DRENBA-601597 format. One line per 2 residues: number of its first residue (from 1); their letters; for each residue z, y, x of N, C-alpha, C. Coordinates in steps of 0.2 Angstrom, whole numbers. Each point is the difference from the previous one (the first is absolute). Layout:
// DRENBA-601597
NUM) A) Z/Y/X/Z/Y/X/Z/Y/X; ...;
//
This chain:
// DRENBA-601597
1) XX) 340/-116/-80/-8/1/5/4/-3/7; -6/-2/2/-1/-5/9/0/6/3;
3) XX) 6/-3/4/-1/8/6/-8/-1/4; 1/2/6/-9/5/3/0/-6/2;
5) XX) 10/-4/6/-3/-6/5/-5/-5/-5; 4/-1/-6/-2/-6/-4/-6/0/0;
7) XX) -2/6/-3/-8/-1/0/-5/0/3; 2/3/7/-5/0/6/3/-9/3;
9) XX) 3/-3/-1/-1/-7/1/-4/-3/-5; 2/0/-8/-2/-5/-4/-8/1/0;
11) XX) -3/6/1/-8/1/0/-2/-5/4; 1/0/6/-5/-5/5/0/-7/-1;
13) XX) 4/-2/-3/3/-6/-1/-4/-3/-9; 0/8/-2/-4/-2/-8/-7/-1/2;
15) XX) -4/4/3/-7/2/6/-2/-7/-2; 7/-3/7/-3/-6/4/0/-6/-5;
17) XX) 5/1/-5/-1/-6/-4/-7/-1/-3; -2/7/-3/-7/-1/-6/-5/1/4;
19) XX) 1/-1/8/-7/-2/3/1/-8/-1; 6/-1/2/-1/-9/2/-1/-4/-8;
21) XX) 4/5/-5/-2/-2/-6/-10/-2/-4; -3/7/4/-7/1/1/-5/-6/2;
23) XX) 3/0/6/-1/-5/5/-2/-10/-1; 5/-1/-4/5/-7/0/-3/-2/-8;
25) XX) 4/4/-2/0/-1/-9/-9/0/-2; -1/-7/-2/-8/-1/-2/1/9/-7;
27) XX) -8/-3/0/-2/7/-4/1/0/-6; -1/-6/-4/2/-3/-7/7/4/-2;
29) XX) 5/1/4/6/0/-1/1/10/1; -6/2/4/0/8/1/-4/5/-5;
31) XX) -2/-4/-5/-5/3/-4/4/6/-5; 7/-2/-1/3/6/-2/-1/8/3;
33) XX) 1/-2/8/-3/9/2/-7/2/1; -4/-2/-4/-8/1/2/0/5/-7;
35) XX) 1/1/-3/1/7/-3/2/8/4; 6/-2/5/1/4/2/-4/4/5;
37) XX) -4/-5/5/-4/2/4/-5/2/-2; -2/0/-8/-7/1/-3/3/9/1;
39) XX) 7/1/-2/1/8/-2/2/3/7; 0/-4/4/1/4/5/-6/2/4;
41) XX) -6/-5/-3/-9/1/3/0/6/-6; 3/0/-6/-4/5/-4/4/8/3;
43) XX) 5/-1/3/3/7/2/-1/3/5; -2/-6/6/-2/3/7/-10/4/0;
45) XX) -2/-6/-5/-8/2/4/-1/5/-2; 3/5/-6/-4/6/-2/1/7/9;
47) XX) 6/-4/3/2/5/5/-5/-3/5; 1/-6/0/-4/-5/10/-9/1/-1;
49) XX) -2/5/-6/-9/0/-3/-1/4/6; 2/8/-2/0/3/5/1/2/8;
51) XX) 4/-7/0/3/-1/10/-4/-3/2; -3/-3/-3/-6/-7/-1/-7/4/4;
53) XX) -1/5/-5/-7/4/-2/2/4/6; 5/3/3/-1/4/5/2/-4/5;
55) XX) 3/-6/1/-1/-4/8/-9/0/-1; -3/-5/-6/-5/-1/3/-6/6/1;
57) XX) 2/3/0/-3/8/2/-1/2/8; 7/-1/0/5/3/7/-3/-8/6;
59) XX) 0/-4/-3/-1/-6/5/-5/-5/-5; -8/3/-1/-1/-6/-3/-4/-10/7;
61) XX) -2/-1/-9/-1/-6/3/-6/-2/6; 2/-5/6/-5/2/5/-5/-3/-1;
63) XX) -8/2/-1/-6/-3/-4/-3/2/7; 2/1/7/-5/-1/2/-3/-5/4;
65) XX) 1/-5/0/-3/-7/1/-5/-3/-1; 2/1/-10/-5/2/-3/-6/2/-1;
67) XX) 3/7/1/-7/4/2/-5/0/5; 4/0/5/-5/-4/8/-3/-5/-1;
69) XX) 4/-6/-6/-6/-7/-1/-7/3/-4; 4/6/-4/-8/0/-4/-5/5/4;
71) XX) 5/4/4/-8/3/6/-2/-3/5; 2/-7/2/-1/-5/4/-6/-3/-2;
73) XX) 2/-1/-10/-6/-4/-3/-9/3/-3; 3/10/0/-4/2/-1/-5/-1/5;
75) XX) 3/2/7/-2/2/7/-6/-5/1; 2/-6/-1/-2/-6/1/-9/1/-4;
77) XX) 3/2/-7/-5/-1/-5/-5/5/0; 2/8/5/-5/2/2/-5/-1/5;
79) XX) 6/-5/6/-5/0/5/-7/-6/-1; 4/-3/-5/-4/-6/-1/-7/2/-3;
81) XX) 1/8/-5/-6/1/-4/-4/6/5; 3/4/5/-4/1/3/-4/-4/4;
83) XX) 2/-5/4/-4/-6/4/-6/-3/-3; 2/0/-6/-9/-5/-7/-3/7/-1;
85) XX) 5/8/2/-7/5/-2/-4/0/8; 5/-3/4/-6/3/6/-6/-7/1;
87) XX) 4/-6/-2/-4/-6/-1/-6/4/-3; 0/0/-6/-4/1/-5/-6/7/2;
89) XX) 4/6/4/-4/5/3/-5/-3/4; 3/-3/5/-4/-4/6/-5/-5/-3;
91) XX) 0/-4/-5/-3/-7/0/-6/8/-2; 2/4/-7/-8/6/-4/-3/3/6;
93) XX) 4/2/6/-4/4/6/-4/-8/3; 3/-2/0/-6/-8/2/-5/0/-5;
95) XX) -1/-3/-4/-4/1/-6/-4/4/1; 1/6/1/-4/8/0/-3/-1/6;
97) XX) 3/1/6/-4/-4/4/-8/-7/1; 4/-4/-2/-6/-6/-1/-4/3/-4;
99) XX) 0/4/-8/-2/2/-3/-8/4/3; 2/5/6/-4/5/1/-4/-5/6;
101) XX) 4/-5/3/-5/-3/3/-5/-3/-4; 2/-3/-6/-5/-2/-2/-5/2/-4;
103) XX) 0/7/1/-6/5/-4/-2/3/6; 2/-2/9/-5/3/3/-5/-8/2;
105) XX) 5/-5/-1/-7/-7/0/0/0/-5; -2/2/-5/-4/0/-4/-8/6/0;
107) XX) 2/3/4/-4/5/1/-6/-3/7; 5/-1/3/-2/-3/6/-6/-7/1;
109) XX) 7/-3/-2/-3/-10/-2/-1/-2/-7; -5/-1/-2/-2/-4/-8/0/-5/1;
111) XX) 4/-5/4/-2/-7/-1/8/-1/-5; -2/-5/-5/4/-5/-5/6/-4/4;
113) XX) 4/3/3/3/-7/3/7/-1/-7; 4/-6/3/5/-3/-5/5/-1/6;
115) XX) 6/2/-3/8/0/5/3/-4/-3; 2/-4/6/6/-3/0/6/-1/3;
117) XX) 5/1/-2/8/3/2/2/-7/4; 2/-2/7/0/-4/3/7/0/5;
119) XX) 6/-4/-1/5/4/6/0/-6/5; 1/4/7/-3/-2/4/9/-5/3;
121) XX) -2/-7/2/7/-2/2/-2/-2/8; -3/1/5/-1/-2/5/0/8/3;
123) XX) 2/5/4/-3/6/0/4/-3/7; -2/6/6/-3/0/7/5/5/2;
125) XX) 6/-1/5/4/2/1/-2/6/6; -7/1/1/-3/5/4/-6/1/-1;
127) XX) -4/3/3/-8/-1/1/-2/-2/4; 3/-4/4/-3/-5/5/-4/-5/-3;
129) XX) 3/-1/-5/-2/-8/-6/-3/6/-5; -8/-2/-1/-2/3/-4/-4/-4/-7;
131) XX) 7/-4/-1/-2/-3/-10/8/-1/-1; -2/2/-6/5/0/-6/-3/-6/-7;
133) XX) 5/-2/-1/-3/-4/-6/2/2/-8; -4/1/-3/2/1/-8/-1/-6/-4;
135) XX) 4/3/-5/1/-9/-7/-8/3/-3; -3/1/-1/-7/-4/-5/-6/-2/7;
137) XX) -3/-3/-4/-6/-4/2/-6/-1/-3; -4/-5/-2/-6/-1/-4/1/0/-5;
139) XX) 5/-3/-3/2/0/-5/1/7/-5; 0/4/4/0/7/-3/-7/6/0;
141) XX) -3/-4/5/-5/2/3/-1/3/4; 5/-2/5/0/4/6/-5/-3/5;
143) XX) -4/2/5/-5/-3/5/-2/3/6; 0/-2/4/-2/4/3/-5/6/4;
145) XX) -2/0/-7/-3/8/-1/4/5/0; 7/-3/-3/5/5/-3/2/5/3;
147) XX) 4/5/-1/4/6/3/8/0/-1; 2/1/6/8/0/-4/3/9/1;
149) XX) 6/2/-7/-1/6/4/7/2/-2; 6/5/3/4/0/-1/3/5/-6;
151) XX) 6/4/0/2/4/-8/-7/7/6; -3/2/-8/-2/7/1/-6/-1/3;
153) XX) -4/-5/-2/-6/-2/4/-1/0/7; 2/0/5/3/-3/5/-2/-4/3;
155) XX) -7/-1/4/-1/-5/3/3/-5/4; 0/-7/-3/4/-3/5/-4/-6/3;
157) XX) -4/-3/-2/-4/-5/6/-4/-5/-5; -3/-6/3/-5/-2/-4/0/-7/-1;
159) XX) -1/-2/-6/3/-7/1/-4/-5/4; 2/-2/4/-3/-6/6/-2/-8/-6;
161) XX) 7/-1/-1/-1/-7/-2/4/-1/-7; -4/-3/-3/4/-3/-7/3/-6/-2;
163) XX) 4/-2/-5/-2/-8/-2/3/1/-7; 4/-2/-5/-2/0/-6/7/7/-2;
165) XX) 8/0/4/3/2/-4/0/6/8; -1/-2/6/3/7/3/-7/1/5;
167) XX) -1/6/4/-5/4/3/3/1/9; -3/0/1/3/3/8/-6/9/0;
169) XX) 4/1/1/-1/10/2/0/2/7; -6/2/3/-1/1/8/3/8/-3;
171) XX) 3/3/6/3/10/-2/-6/2/5; -1/4/-3/-8/5/1/5/3/7;
173) XX) 7/2/1/2/4/5/3/-4/4; 1/-7/0/2/-4/4/-3/2/7;
175) XX) 4/-4/6/-3/-1/9/-4/-5/0; -6/-1/3/-5/1/-2/-5/0/-4;
177) XX) 1/1/-6/-5/3/-8/-5/2/4; -5/0/-4/-6/2/1/-2/8/-2;
179) XX) -2/4/5/-2/7/-4/-2/1/-4; 0/5/-2/-2/2/-8/-3/7/-1;
181) XX) -5/2/-3/-3/7/-2/4/1/-7; 3/7/1/3/3/-6/-4/9/0;
183) XX) 3/1/-6/-4/7/1/8/6/-1; 1/3/3/5/5/-1/-3/7/-5;
185) XX) 6/-1/-5/-3/6/-5/2/8/-1; -4/2/2/3/7/3/-2/6/-8;
187) XX) -3/-3/-3/2/1/-10/-1/-6/-3; 1/4/-7/1/-7/-6/-7/-4/-2;
189) XX) -4/5/5/-6/-5/-2/-3/-5/6; -6/-5/-2/0/-5/4/-2/5/7;
191) XX) 0/5/1/0/3/7/4/1/5; -2/-6/3/4/0/7/0/-3/7;
193) XX) 4/1/4/-4/0/8/1/-9/1; -4/-4/3/1/-6/3/3/0/3;
195) XX) 3/-7/2/6/-2/4/-1/-7/3; 1/-3/6/-1/-5/2/8/-3/2;
197) XX) 2/-6/-3/11/1/2/0/-7/3; 3/-2/2/3/-5/4/7/1/2;
199) XX) 3/-7/-2/8/1/-2/1/2/9; 7/5/1/-2/3/6/6/-3/5;
201) XX) -6/1/5/6/-4/8/3/1/0; 5/5/-1/4/4/3/7/1/-6;
203) XX) -6/-3/-4/7/-1/-7/0/-5/-3; 1/-5/3/-1/-7/-1/8/-2/-4;
205) XX) -1/-1/-6/8/-3/-6/2/4/-3; -4/8/3/0/7/-6/-4/-1/-5;
207) XX) -5/-4/-3/-5/1/-3/-5/7/0; -1/3/5/-6/5/3/-5/-1/0;
209) XX) -5/3/-1/-6/-1/3/-3/6/2; -5/0/6/-2/5/4/-9/0/-2;
211) XX) -2/5/2/-7/0/0/-4/6/2; -7/0/5/-3/7/-4/-3/2/-6;
213) XX) 0/6/0/-5/3/-8/-7/3/1; -4/-1/-4/-5/3/0/0/9/1;
215) XX) -5/0/5/-1/8/2/-7/3/-4; 4/5/-6/-4/2/-6/2/10/0;
217) XX) -7/3/-2/1/7/1/-1/1/-7; 2/6/-1/2/5/-7/-9/2/0;
219) XX) -4/-3/-6/-7/3/2/0/8/-4; 7/3/-2/-3/7/0/3/4/6;
221) XX) 7/-1/3/2/2/7/-1/-1/5; -2/-8/1/-2/-5/6/7/0/3;
223) XX) 6/-1/-2/6/-1/2/1/-7/-2; 6/-2/8/-2/-8/-1/5/0/-10;
225) XX) 0/-5/-1/4/-1/-5/5/-8/2; 7/3/1/5/-4/4/5/-4/-3;
227) XX) 2/-6/0/6/-3/-6/5/3/3; 6/0/-5/6/4/-3/5/-6/0;
229) XX) 7/1/3/4/-4/0/3/2/-8; 0/-6/-1/2/1/-10/-5/-4/-5;
231) XX) -7/0/4/-5/-1/-4/1/-8/-1; -3/-2/-5/0/-8/-3/-7/-2/3;
233) XX) 1/-8/0/-6/-3/5/-2/-6/-5; -5/-3/-2/-3/-5/-3/-3/-4/3;
235) XX) -1/-6/-4/-6/-4/4/-6/1/-2; -6/0/2/-5/-1/0/-5/-1/5;
237) XX) 3/-8/-1/-5/-5/6/-3/-5/-5; -5/0/1/-7/-5/-4/2/-6/3;
239) XX) 3/-3/6/4/-6/-2/4/-3/-2; 5/5/-5/2/-2/-5/-2/0/-6;
241) XX) 4/-5/-6/-4/0/-8/-1/5/-1; -2/1/-6/-1/8/-4/7/3/-3;
243) XX) 2/-6/-1/7/4/-3/5/2/3; -1/-4/6/4/4/6/-1/9/4;
245) XX) -7/1/-4/0/6/2/2/7/-2; 3/4/5/2/7/-5/8/-1/0;
247) XX) 1/-9/3/10/0/-1/2/4/7; 8/2/0/3/3/4/1/-3/6;
249) XX) -2/3/7/2/-3/5/4/5/2; 4/5/-1/5/2/2/1/7/2;
251) XX) 1/5/3/1/8/0/-2/3/8; -3/4/0/-1/3/9/7/2/2;
253) XX) 4/-1/5/4/1/2/1/3/7; -6/-1/3/-1/4/8/-8/-1/-1;
255) XX) -1/8/4/-8/2/1/1/1/8; -6/-2/5/-1/2/8/-4/-2/0;
257) XX) -2/5/6/-8/0/0/-3/-6/6; -3/-3/-2/-4/-6/3/-2/-1/8;
259) XX) 5/-3/4/-1/-2/9/-7/1/1; -6/-3/-5/-6/-4/1/-6/9/-2;
261) XX) 4/1/-6/-5/7/-1/3/6/-4; 0/5/5/5/6/-4/-2/3/-5;
263) XX) -4/-1/-2/-2/0/-8/0/-2/-5; 2/-7/1/4/-6/-4/7/2/0;
265) XX) 2/-4/-5/8/-1/-3/4/-8/0; 4/-1/4/5/-4/-2/5/0/-4;
267) XX) -2/-5/-7/8/1/-5/3/-7/-1; 8/1/-1/2/-3/-1/6/-2/-6;
269) XX) -3/-4/-2/-1/-3/-10/8/-2/2; 4/-2/-7/5/-4/0/0/-1/-7;
271) XX) 0/-7/-3/0/-2/-8/6/3/-4; -2/3/-6/6/3/-3/6/-4/0;
273) XX) 2/-4/1/5/-8/-1/1/0/6; 7/0/4/1/-3/4/3/-4/0;
275) XX) 0/-4/5/2/-6/4/-5/-6/-6; -9/3/-2/-2/-3/-2/-2/-9/-3;
277) XX) 3/-3/7/0/-10/-1/5/2/-3; 5/2/-3/8/0/-2/0/-1/-8;
279) XX) -7/0/-4/1/3/-5/0/-7/-6; 3/2/-6/2/-7/-3/-6/-1/-6;
281) XX) -3/3/1/-6/-2/-5/-6/5/0; -4/-3/-2/-10/2/3/-2/-2/-7;
283) XX) -5/6/0/-3/-2/-6/-6/2/4; -4/-9/-4/-10/-2/1/-3/0/-4;
285) XX) -4/3/3/-5/4/-2/-7/-5/0; -4/-2/-5/-7/-3/-1/-6/2/-3;
287) XX) -4/-1/5/-8/6/-6/-1/-5/-6; 0/1/-6/-1/-4/-5/-7/2/1;
289) XX) -5/4/3/-7/0/-2/-1/-8/5; 3/1/4/-3/-7/6/3/-5/-5;
291) XX) 4/-2/-3/2/-4/-5/-6/-3/-7; -2/4/-3/-6/1/-5/-6/0/5;
293) XX) -2/-1/6/-5/0/2/-3/-7/2; 9/-4/0/-3/-6/6/1/-3/-6;
295) XX) 5/2/-6/-2/-5/-7/-5/2/-3; -6/4/0/-4/-1/0/-5/-2/4;
297) XX) -1/-3/6/-2/-4/3/-1/-8/-2; 5/1/-2/2/-8/-1/-5/-1/-7;
299) XX) 3/3/-4/-3/2/-8/-7/0/2; -3/4/4/-8/-3/0/-2/-5/2;
301) XX) 2/0/8/1/-9/5/-1/-5/-8; 4/-2/-4/-1/-6/-4/-4/-1/-4;
303) XX) -1/9/-3/-8/-1/-6/-4/0/3; -3/4/8/-5/-5/1/0/-7/2;
305) XX) 5/-1/2/0/-7/4/1/-2/7; 3/8/2/0/1/5/7/-2/6;
307) XX) 3/1/4/7/-4/3/-4/-4/3; 6/-6/3/-2/-6/2/-3/-4/-2;
309) XX) -4/-4/4/-3/-6/-2/3/-4/-4; -5/-3/-4/4/-9/-4/-1/-6/5;
//
């Protein structure tokens, strides 16, 4: 039998030789040892499986980064869905508002009109310059009798010049614009208080209009019918085309007594769109009846031999 000292010396040497053999000897010369490795695996695997399961339970794999990435992705999708929902809700709200406006106009203004959507390509930096330009002209049926509106049937102005592809719009509330006659709507019908509005001298650049209101009394109580802040104001001016009547001028934002007559009121009106001179799109309204009449006149002149002398 080998002594304990010999065994303690030979064992490290044997291990070192086996390591060198495994590292430097080609694989084809070590194939004979593979069955011993399989045997070791078969012996160790049943024992190691419970330890591996226990270690995974005690210290599971770190999936926090993967989970965080999924949360970020789901959050982005949720935010995008909410944004799209808000956009659709806003569009529906605007469409309902436009339908309400059309119902009002249908009851108060029976003029058949053709509407042309026109992008604004030259806007005013402020209301001291009262002209903006739209990309629609005579080729789309726009003429100097046409009226321009903004979103929600808000009055924008009148077409003062046009060519084949473009039109010039004079803003109705710009500095130096002519006064307009309008009606303050006191109920849902055509019953309203007449007023005459002029771009406010103390509000240049803000788009405000200001002017006196008619003095009217309730036939039953004889009390004064006064305008109220928040009431809508609509155009009612015979100098404008029929297609423009009852378009929105704005809302009453202030009511004060007239300095000239204590029985009358002065109202301040603001358009329903802030910075109306910076809108990106206009809707140009042309009365179809005018075109039909003009076409009919030309046809009658031709049939009767009228028109220019030969």
